[in-house]
N, C-alpha and C positions, 0 to 999 in steps of 0.2 A: 574452548568449546562452550556452546550454549548450555545453560544450566537448567535442566528439566528437574524442577525442584522435588517432585514426587516420583522420580523415575524408579526407585526400588519397588515401590508399591504397584506401579504400572506394569513393570517388566517381568510379569510372573508366568510367562509362557515363551517358548522360542519365537513364535510368530510376533508376539507383542514386543519382545526385545528387538526383533529385526525392524519392526515399524518404527520404533523409537530411534534406533541407530540411523535409519534413513532420514528421519526428521532432523536429527542433530547434524548430520552431514550436510543437508540441504541448507539449513539456516547458516551454519558456519561458513559455507562457501560464498554466501552473499554478504557477509559482514564487511563493513567498509575497510577495515585495516588490511584484509586480505585482498579485496578488490582493488583498492587504490594502489597497493604495492605492486600489483600486476599491470595496472593500466596508466599509472602516472609516475614519471621519472624526471629528474633534472640532471643534465649533463652540460657542465659549463653554463652557457647562456641559453641552452635549448631545453624547453619544457615540452615533454611529450605527454599528450593526453589522448589515450587511445591511438588513433592512426594520424592524429594532427600534431604539428609542432609549432610552438610559439617561441619567438626570440625574445627572451627577457630583457635584452639590451635595448629593445624598442620602447620600453615602458619605464616611467619613473616610479611606478607604484604597482604592487600586486596585492589585491585584496580578495577576501572570500565573503560571499553573501549568500542568502537563501534561507530555506527552511524546510521543515518536515520531521517525521518521526526520527529519521537517521541522521539528521543534518549536522548535529554536533560531532557524531562519530566520523562522518565523512570529513568534516573540517579538521578534526584532530589528525586524521591520517594524512590530509594535505599539508598540514603544519609540519608533520614528520618528514614528508617528502621534500618540501621546499626550504625548511629551515629558515635561515635568516633572510631569505628571498621573499618571505611573506611579510607583508607590511600591515597586517590586521584585518578587520572587517567585522561583520555582524551576521549571526545566524540566530534563527528562532526555532524552538523545538520544545517538545513535551518530555524529552529524554535528554537531560543536560549532562555533559561532561566538560571538564576544563580543557580549553584549547589555548595554548600559549599565544598571547597577543590579540585574541579574537574575542569579541563580546558575544557570550552565549546567553540569549534572552529567553525567558520562560513563556510557555503557552500551554494550551490544553487541547485535548482530542477525545472524542470525535465532535464535540459541540464547541464552538468558539467562545472565548472567554474575554473579560475585561483586560486581564493582563496580556493576553494575546493581541488584543487590539493596540495597546501601548507598545508592546515589543515590535509589532509590525510597523507602527508609526516610526519608530526609531530606526528600523531597517530601511524604510523608504527615505528618511532624511539622509542616512548614510549613502544610499544609492544615488540621490541627487547631487551629492558632493564630489562624485567621481568625474574626471575630465578625460580627454582624449588621450592623455598619457598614462591611463590606468588600465591594467588587465584585471578583470573581475572574474574570479572563478565562482560561478553561481551554482550552488548546491541545491538540487531540487529532488526530494524524495517523497515517497508515499506519505500520506497524512498531511501534506502541505496545504490542502484545501481548508482544513479546519485550523491548522497550527498558524496560518498566515491570514487572520481575518483583518480586512480593511474595508469597512463599510463604505459604500458609495455615498456621495455627499448628501443624498436625500434619504438615507436609511440610518437606523440605529443598530447598535449591537443586539438589542432585543429582537429586532426584525430578523437579523441574521440567525440568531439562535432558534427562534420559532420556525423559520424556514428550513434550517438544517434538520431539525428534529422531524419535521413533517416529511421531508424528502427521504430521510433514512428509514422511515416507517413505511414508505409507499411501495417498496419493491422495485423502484426504478433502477435501471443499470446505471453504473457510475458515469457513463458518458452523458446521460440525460441529467443526472443530479448536478454534474459540474457545468452543464450549459447554464443552468439557473445561477449557480454560485458565481460564475464569471461575470454575469451581467448584474450582479449586485455588489460588485467589488471595485475598489480603486487600485487593485494590484494584479488580479488574476487576468486571464485572457490576454496575455501580452503586455499588460500595463506596466509590469515591473521593467521590461525591456525599455520602455519609454523613459522611465526614471533613470535608468542606467546610462542611457545615451548622453554623450558621445563615446563613452568608454568601450573598449573591446571586451566582449563577454563570451567566456567559455562556459556554457551550461553543462554541468555534470549531473546526469540522471540516474537515480536508482528507481526503476520503474515498477509500480505495482498495478499496472493497467494491461489488460489483455490487448495484445497487438502492439504495445508500446506506442499508442496514440499520444504524441507528445503534448497536445493541447489538452489532454485529459489528465495526465500526471500532475497532481497538485494544481489542477485547473490551469496549467500552462502559463505561468507568469512571464516567460521569456520567449514564447513562440507564438507564431500567428494563430489567431482564433478562427476555427472553422465554423463555429456556431453563431447564431444571431439572437436578437431579442425575441424574434418570432419563434425561433426553436425553443427558447426558455418558456415562453407562454404556452407552447403545445405540450410540454412536459407537464406543466401544472394541470392542463385539461386532461391529458391522456391518462394520468395517474391519479386524478381527483385529489390533488394536493392543495390543502387549505393553508394559505399563507397570509401574513398581514397585508392589510389594504395598501400600505405604502410600497410593499414589494410588487404587487400586481399592478399598481398605478405606474411604477417606474417601468416595468416591462412593456406595459401597453404603450406608454409614450415612446419608448425605444423602438417598438415595432411600427409605430406610425411615422417614425423618422424624426420625432421631435428631440432625440438625444443622439449624439454620435455613436456609432458602433464601436465595439472593441477593435483594436488593430488587427487587420488580417494580412494575407499574403501581399507582399510588395510595399508594406508600410515601411517608411525610412527607420523606424525604431529598430528593425531587425538587420539593418545593413552591416553592423559589426558583430553580430551574434552567430555563434556556432554551438551546436548541441551534440553532445556525446552520451549515449546510453552506455553506462559502465556495468550495470547489472540489472537483471530482470528475473522473471520467474523461471526462465530456462537455466539461469545460473544455478539455482537451487535444485531443479529437477535433475540436471546432469550429474551433480555431485550425489544426490540421493540414489540415482540409478547405479552409479559406480559402487556405492556402499552396499547395494543389494547383490551385485555381482560378486563382491568379495566374500559375501556370506553364503554363496552357493545358490542363490535364486536367479531365475531368468526374469530380467526386468522388461516390462512393457510399458511404453508411454501411451496412455489412452488419448489424452490431449492436454496441451498447455493452455488452452483457450476456453475452458468450460465456464459458461456463465448460466444464470437462471436461478430458479427457486431452489433453495438449499435442500429441502426435503425431497424434491423430485430427483435431484442429482444423487442424493444418498440411496434412493431406491435403485437407480441405475447401477451404481457401483456394487450394491449387493447382488443384483442380477448378474453382473460380470464375474463376480466371485463364485456364484453357483454354477454358471456355465463353465468356468475354468475347472472347478472341482469335479464336476460331473462329466464333462466331455472333452476337457483339455483345450477348449477354445475360449477366447482368442489366444491363450497361451498355456502351455502344459505346466502344471505345478511340479516342483515348488517354484513359485513365481511371486513377483511383486508388481502390481499394477500401479502406475503413477498417474496423477492428473494435477493440473494447476488451473488458475483462472481466478474469477471473483464471483462469489455467490451472493445472492440477495434474499431477503425475507420480506414478505408482505406481512406487516405486524398487525394482528387483530386482537391479540391477548395482552395480558399484563405480567407475563412471565419473565424469567431471566435467561440469558444466554446470548448466542450470536449465531451467524450463519454456519460456521464450522461445527458448532455443537448440534444445531438442527440437522445438518447433513449426517453426522455420525449417528444421532439417535434414530433417524429415519431408516438408516441401513442396518442398525445393530441386530434387531429381531429376525432379520432375513438372511444374515450371514451363515455360510456353511460351517459345519464343526471345524474348529481349529483356526479358522480365518480371523484375522485382526485388521482393524481399519482405523488409521490415525488421520484426523483432519485438523489442520492448524493454519492460523494466520502467522506468516513469518515475522510479523513485528511483535508477536507476543500478546496481542490484544485482539480477541475476537469480537467484533462489533464494539459495544461499550463495556464488555466484560473484562474482568481482571485475569481471565484465563486465555491461553493461546488457542484452545480448542479442546478436543477430546480424543481418547483412544478406546475403542470398543471392540467387543467380539460377540460371539453367539450367546454367551452367558451373561452379558451385561444387562439385558432385558429380561427380567423374570415374569413380567406381566404385560404382554403386548398391548392389552386395552389401556393400561395406565400410561404406557409410553405414547400411544396415540392421543390420549387425552392431553398429555403434556405438550405434544406438538400442536394441538389445536389452540392451546393457550400461550404458545410461543414460550414455553417453559422448559426447554431442552436442558438448559443449565441447571435448573432446580432439580430435574429428574436425574441427570447424570451425576451431579453432586452427591446424591443419595446412593449412587452406585460406585462411588470412588473412581469415576472414569474421566474426570476433567484433568486436563494437562496444563501445567502452569510453569512459565518460564520467567515471567516479568518481561520488561521491554528487552528485546534482543539486540538493539543497536542497528537493525536493518528493517527493510520493508519491501519485499518483491512479491507480494500477493500471497494467495492461498497455496498450500501444499497438501496434497492428499496421497496417502500411502496405504495400499490395500495388499495385505500379505495373505497368500493362499498356499498352505503347506502341502507337502506331498501326501 
C-alpha cells in the first residue's frame, strides 16, 4: 500500500480518515505491479497484452524501452511476467528501481536535466539497434515529457529548460504544452517510433492525460502526432510564453515548411506499432469509489475529465459539498464526491506549492462543517513540490484573508505547511493524473 508518511497526523476525524483511505485505494490500484499482473501474461509462446496477443516464437529478441515517472516500476513488473523471455532493454526515469537485465537510467522531473539528456541519448541508441526480429515493449507513463529530453538538433538543453519552465508557469493545458515540446524534440511526437522501426512495437501506456489522448501522454513518442509547428507557435502567442530565440526561430521555420513535420497518421514509422492503455485516471477513481462504498458512503463521480485553473476548481468542489450538506444534492450524505483530471496554475507569484495544493486551499475555508477534501497527484509529486497534495477541512483556514493572500502569491504550499495540511507520499511508482476526494458526512 502507498505510504502516506504523515497519515496519523492527517487522519484526525472520520471524514479525513475516509478521504485518506480512498486516496490510498486509488493510487494502489494504479500501481504497475498490480496492473501488469492483470493485463500482461505469458502462456507458452503467447504473450497477452490487454486484448492483444503476440507470438514470442516470431521474434529472436524481446526488449523493453521507454520512460516516465513509473517506467522502471512497469519494467520490473514486465520482467516478472516474462522471466527469461525478456532479453534486456533501456528505460529512463526519475524513480529508479532495479530491473533484472534492464538498464534503468536516471533523469529528472518536471524540468529536463543534463543527465536526462544523456540517458535519453542511450535509449535512442538502443532503439536504433533493434531489427525486424525484435519485439519491443515500450513503456510510456506520465512524466515522460520531462524525463525523456532529446533536444532537436538546433536546440540546447538550456533552451528546453527555459521553455519548459515558461510553459509550466503559463497556465496552458498539457495538450498545448506538449505541442511545443514535441516540436523541440528529437524523440517526441512519434519520433521514437521512427528510431524503433522496423521492430514490432507494443506500447504500454499508463496515462496521466484527460481523455487518454495518446499523442499527449509523455508527448506521444510512439504514436502519430496530431499537432503542428503552427499549433506550437499559437500556444506561445495565446499564453504569452516567452521562450529563447532559438526555440521561436525553430517553430517559425517549421510553420513555414522549412523543416519536416513530426510524423503523423499514415507514416511508415507506425506500421508495426500497437498501443495499449493499461491504466489511467479511471483505474484510480474506480478503486477509490469502492473504498468509499465499503465505509458506508454513497460515492458520486463528478467527472474524471476536469481541467482548468486549480483555485476555480477548488471553489466548485466546495460549492458541491455545501449543496450536498444543505440540500442532499447532487448526492445525499454521507457521501464521497470524486473527480479526476489535470489542473493548471497561472503562476504570478513566487510562493511554493502545486495545482492540487492550490485547489485544496481555495476550497478549505468554504467547506461545510465536518467535510474533508483531499487533492493529490497520483505520482506523489504535485507540480514541482515534494508533496503529493493536501488534505483540508473547514478548520484548516483560520484566517480567510491570509489564505486568499497566499493564493495570490501562489503560496498554497507555504500556507498549508503552516497548518499541517500537506500530504506526503514520496514517489508512488505510478502516474495516472490527479485524484480528488470530497467527503461530506451525515
